MITI-500323 format. One line per 10 residues: their letters; for each residue x negated, y negated, z negated of C-alpha. Coordinates in nm, 2 decimals. Last residue first. Example, Ala and Ser with C-alpha at 12.3 -4.5 7.8 and 13.67 -1.06 7.14 Angstrom:
residues 2
SA = -1.37,0.11,-0.71 ~ -1.23,0.45,-0.78
This chain:
residues 234
DEAETAVLKW = 9.07,-4.91,-3.36 ~ 8.70,-4.89,-3.44 ~ 8.49,-4.68,-3.21 ~ 8.22,-4.48,-3.39 ~ 7.86,-4.43,-3.30 ~ 7.57,-4.26,-3.48 ~ 7.19,-4.23,-3.46 ~ 7.10,-4.55,-3.27 ~ 6.72,-4.59,-3.29 ~ 6.50,-4.84,-3.47
NPDRNATNRA = 6.15,-4.93,-3.35 ~ 5.87,-5.01,-3.59 ~ 5.67,-4.69,-3.50 ~ 5.42,-4.65,-3.78 ~ 5.62,-4.37,-3.93 ~ 5.68,-4.34,-4.30 ~ 5.97,-4.58,-4.28 ~ 6.15,-4.35,-4.04 ~ 6.41,-4.57,-3.87 ~ 6.78,-4.55,-3.83
FTWVDRIEAV = 7.07,-4.74,-3.66 ~ 7.44,-4.68,-3.73 ~ 7.70,-4.82,-3.49 ~ 8.06,-4.93,-3.57 ~ 8.22,-5.05,-3.25 ~ 8.50,-5.29,-3.16 ~ 8.56,-5.37,-2.80 ~ 8.76,-5.67,-2.67 ~ 8.85,-5.65,-2.30 ~ 8.81,-5.92,-2.04
TELDGDIING = 9.03,-5.85,-1.75 ~ 8.91,-5.89,-1.39 ~ 8.75,-5.56,-1.30 ~ 9.01,-5.36,-1.50 ~ 8.98,-5.04,-1.69 ~ 9.03,-4.68,-1.57 ~ 9.10,-4.51,-1.24 ~ 9.00,-4.80,-1.01 ~ 8.99,-4.67,-0.65 ~ 8.64,-4.69,-0.49
QKDQTASIME = 8.70,-4.37,-0.28 ~ 8.47,-4.17,-0.50 ~ 8.64,-4.28,-0.82 ~ 8.61,-4.62,-0.99 ~ 8.57,-4.69,-1.36 ~ 8.63,-5.05,-1.48 ~ 8.46,-5.28,-1.73 ~ 8.48,-5.65,-1.83 ~ 8.33,-5.68,-2.17 ~ 8.38,-5.86,-2.50
SVIRVTVQAD = 8.21,-5.76,-2.82 ~ 8.29,-5.69,-3.19 ~ 8.01,-5.52,-3.37 ~ 8.01,-5.35,-3.71 ~ 7.66,-5.25,-3.81 ~ 7.54,-4.96,-4.01 ~ 7.18,-4.96,-4.14 ~ 6.98,-4.64,-4.22 ~ 6.62,-4.63,-4.35 ~ 6.48,-4.28,-4.32
KGKMDAAVIK = 6.22,-4.16,-4.57 ~ 6.49,-3.98,-4.78 ~ 6.81,-4.14,-4.67 ~ 6.75,-4.50,-4.76 ~ 7.05,-4.74,-4.76 ~ 7.26,-4.98,-4.56 ~ 7.63,-5.05,-4.49 ~ 7.84,-5.32,-4.34 ~ 7.59,-5.52,-4.14 ~ 7.78,-5.77,-3.93
AQNIGVFTSN = 7.80,-5.86,-3.57 ~ 8.07,-6.08,-3.43 ~ 8.18,-6.23,-3.10 ~ 7.92,-6.05,-2.89 ~ 7.90,-6.14,-2.52 ~ 8.05,-6.11,-2.17 ~ 7.88,-5.78,-2.06 ~ 7.99,-5.70,-1.71 ~ 8.05,-5.34,-1.63 ~ 8.12,-5.14,-1.32
VKEGRTEREK = 8.13,-4.76,-1.38 ~ 8.10,-4.52,-1.09 ~ 8.27,-4.18,-1.04 ~ 8.14,-3.90,-0.82 ~ 8.31,-3.63,-1.03 ~ 7.97,-3.47,-1.10 ~ 7.82,-3.81,-1.17 ~ 8.08,-3.88,-1.44 ~ 8.03,-3.54,-1.60 ~ 7.65,-3.60,-1.60
IAADFGEYVD = 7.69,-3.94,-1.76 ~ 7.90,-3.79,-2.04 ~ 7.64,-3.52,-2.10 ~ 7.36,-3.78,-2.11 ~ 7.55,-3.99,-2.37 ~ 7.60,-3.69,-2.60 ~ 7.24,-3.57,-2.55 ~ 7.12,-3.92,-2.63 ~ 7.32,-3.93,-2.95 ~ 7.16,-3.61,-3.07
KSLLNKLTKR = 6.80,-3.71,-2.97 ~ 6.82,-4.05,-3.13 ~ 6.89,-4.34,-2.90 ~ 6.70,-4.64,-2.78 ~ 6.40,-4.50,-2.59 ~ 6.62,-4.23,-2.43 ~ 6.88,-4.48,-2.33 ~ 6.63,-4.68,-2.13 ~ 6.52,-4.38,-1.93 ~ 6.87,-4.25,-1.89
DGDAYSLVIM = 6.99,-4.55,-1.70 ~ 7.34,-4.42,-1.60 ~ 7.44,-4.77,-1.51 ~ 7.74,-4.78,-1.75 ~ 7.52,-4.62,-2.02 ~ 7.24,-4.87,-1.96 ~ 7.50,-5.15,-1.99 ~ 7.62,-5.03,-2.33 ~ 7.27,-4.95,-2.45 ~ 7.11,-5.28,-2.35
EYAMKAGNLF = 7.40,-5.48,-2.50 ~ 7.38,-5.29,-2.83 ~ 7.00,-5.31,-2.85 ~ 7.02,-5.69,-2.82 ~ 7.28,-5.70,-3.10 ~ 7.07,-5.47,-3.31 ~ 6.76,-5.68,-3.27 ~ 6.94,-5.99,-3.40 ~ 7.08,-5.79,-3.69 ~ 6.73,-5.66,-3.77
EKPDFGADQA = 6.60,-6.02,-3.78 ~ 6.87,-6.12,-4.03 ~ 6.82,-5.80,-4.24 ~ 6.44,-5.86,-4.27 ~ 6.23,-5.55,-4.32 ~ 5.86,-5.62,-4.33 ~ 5.82,-5.48,-4.69 ~ 5.94,-5.14,-4.57 ~ 6.00,-4.90,-4.85 ~ 6.11,-5.15,-5.11
RINRLGNNLE = 6.29,-5.35,-4.84 ~ 6.50,-5.05,-4.76 ~ 6.61,-5.01,-5.12 ~ 6.68,-5.39,-5.13 ~ 6.91,-5.34,-4.83 ~ 7.10,-5.07,-5.01 ~ 7.13,-5.27,-5.33 ~ 7.27,-5.56,-5.14 ~ 7.52,-5.34,-4.96 ~ 7.64,-5.18,-5.29
SGEPAMADIT = 7.68,-5.53,-5.44 ~ 7.46,-5.65,-5.73 ~ 7.35,-5.96,-5.55 ~ 7.61,-6.07,-5.29 ~ 7.52,-5.97,-4.93 ~ 7.36,-6.17,-4.65 ~ 7.20,-6.45,-4.85 ~ 7.09,-6.21,-5.12 ~ 6.90,-6.01,-4.85 ~ 6.73,-6.31,-4.70
TFDKAQNEIT = 6.61,-6.42,-5.05 ~ 6.51,-6.07,-5.17 ~ 6.14,-6.13,-5.20 ~ 5.99,-5.83,-5.40 ~ 5.87,-5.64,-5.09 ~ 5.73,-5.96,-4.94 ~ 5.52,-6.02,-5.25 ~ 5.38,-5.67,-5.24 ~ 5.29,-5.71,-4.87 ~ 5.12,-6.04,-4.95
QRQPLSVVND = 4.92,-5.88,-5.23 ~ 4.80,-5.61,-5.00 ~ 4.70,-5.87,-4.74 ~ 4.52,-6.06,-5.02 ~ 4.32,-5.74,-5.11 ~ 4.24,-5.64,-4.76 ~ 4.10,-5.98,-4.65 ~ 3.74,-6.01,-4.79 ~ 3.61,-5.65,-4.79 ~ 3.81,-5.55,-4.49
KQQSLAATDD = 3.70,-5.86,-4.30 ~ 3.33,-5.79,-4.38 ~ 3.38,-5.43,-4.26 ~ 3.54,-5.55,-3.94 ~ 3.25,-5.80,-3.88 ~ 3.00,-5.51,-3.93 ~ 3.20,-5.29,-3.70 ~ 3.23,-5.56,-3.44 ~ 2.86,-5.64,-3.46 ~ 2.78,-5.27,-3.42
QRTTYPDFPP = 3.01,-5.23,-3.13 ~ 2.87,-5.54,-2.97 ~ 2.52,-5.41,-3.02 ~ 2.61,-5.07,-2.88 ~ 2.74,-5.22,-2.56 ~ 2.49,-5.51,-2.49 ~ 2.19,-5.29,-2.57 ~ 1.89,-5.50,-2.68 ~ 1.56,-5.29,-2.72 ~ 1.49,-5.17,-3.07
RENGTRKGLV = 1.37,-5.43,-3.33 ~ 0.99,-5.43,-3.39 ~ 0.85,-5.30,-3.72 ~ 0.58,-5.07,-3.57 ~ 0.33,-5.36,-3.55 ~ 0.33,-5.43,-3.18 ~ 0.13,-5.75,-3.11 ~ 0.27,-6.08,-3.01 ~ 0.45,-6.17,-2.69 ~ 0.35,-6.53,-2.66
SRLQLFIIVA = 0.01,-6.53,-2.82 ~ -0.07,-6.20,-2.64 ~ 0.03,-6.34,-2.31 ~ -0.19,-6.64,-2.35 ~ -0.49,-6.42,-2.45 ~ -0.44,-6.19,-2.15 ~ -0.42,-6.49,-1.92 ~ -0.74,-6.64,-2.06 ~ -0.92,-6.30,-2.02 ~ -0.80,-6.26,-1.66
VIFFFFTGFS = -0.92,-6.62,-1.57 ~ -1.27,-6.54,-1.72 ~ -1.29,-6.22,-1.51 ~ -1.19,-6.41,-1.20 ~ -1.48,-6.65,-1.25 ~ -1.73,-6.38,-1.32 ~ -1.63,-6.20,-1.00 ~ -1.67,-6.53,-0.80 ~ -2.01,-6.60,-0.96 ~ -2.15,-6.27,-0.85
FFNM = -2.20,-5.96,-1.07 ~ -2.34,-5.76,-0.78 ~ -2.63,-6.01,-0.73 ~ -2.71,-5.96,-1.10
């Protein structure tokens, strides 16, 4: 009894009380506990679950919206008379690409035109490669190489586009093709190795008329159009 002193008994009572308190807070393991929290897998699971819920709720309305867009020809009829060859061609593209808007396309074509013209003058192959089809790029690249071989340099200032108009459009298999007539103004001159002007004028604004055709594979997720054909209009 001397061994089991009052101090030992006191600490024993304190330990029991602490154990009971911890048990009441933490509870007992029953085999039905949730696994430990993992911030990475939990977020993935939550995201997957949320994505599944969104798919179940949103997919049908989205599909309906796309169908409605494909049947909405308001912007097309505003650009070309209903029943005309151009109108029919634009409608054929809309049927394959519900997001196609001729007005927005034309704005993009004008920006692409300026980028391509200036990139060709600067010999910027990287930009050209992203905007041109393989065949057109090879033609531009060959012309740049010839210019570089002769040591010539082109100085160009893009003044602006006076007119841009879609003149033809249709589906060629899965490829949507749109032809645009562009009238622009530029100041451009080609100089030789000595800096002498051999073509053009550094002070005169020249009017340029081009007919360019852009194409995009509607079966491809890539939304970008590329220049597939060029023609200078007299």
